[in-house]
N, C-alpha and C positions, 0 to 999 in steps of 0.2 A: 218546652222550648219557646222563648219569646219571639214574637214576630219582628222581623227586620225587613227594611226596604232600602232601596238605593236612593240616595239624595239626588234630586233632579239637577243640582248644580255641580257638585264635585264628585258624584257617583260613589261616595263612601257608604258603607253599610251604616244604617241608623236604626235604633230601636223605635218601634211605632208607639208602644204603650208608654204612658207617662213622659212623653217627649213634647214639651211645650212648643217646639219649632216644627213639628211634623207637617208636611212630609220631608222637611229639610233636616239636616243633621245638626245644625247650629244656627244661632242668631245671625252669624255672618252670611251664611248661604241664603237665609231668609231675606236679608237686606239686599243682597246682590239681585235676587229675583224681583224684589219690589222696585229696585232701581231700573231694571230692564223694562218693567211695565211703565214706569214714569217717563222713560226715554223713548217709549213707543217702539221698542225693539221687537215686541210681540204684537202681532196683528190678528184680529179675528176676521176671517174672510166674509165679504158681503157682496151681494149683487148690485147694491146701490153705488153709483159712481160718486155722487155728492149728496149726502143726506140733507144738506142745508138748502139745496136748490128746490124751490117750490114751482111746480109746473102749472099751477092753477091760473085761470084767466081772470081772477077776481082782484088783480093787483090794482092799486090806486095810481100807479105810475102812468098808466095809459090815459088817465083823465086830465093830465096836465097839458 
């Protein structure tokens, strides 16, 4: 019996083996997921509030 998984987007059953779109059922669902990442609808939790802020005292701004 072939292994099947549920597509994370549409929840239809999809074959795992020989599926170029896995874990998705189709190219459409794969592109929907990619679009969600590019629109930042998915977020990875972090303890950093702003990773671009540098708290070091070595800034040249104080020398002016």
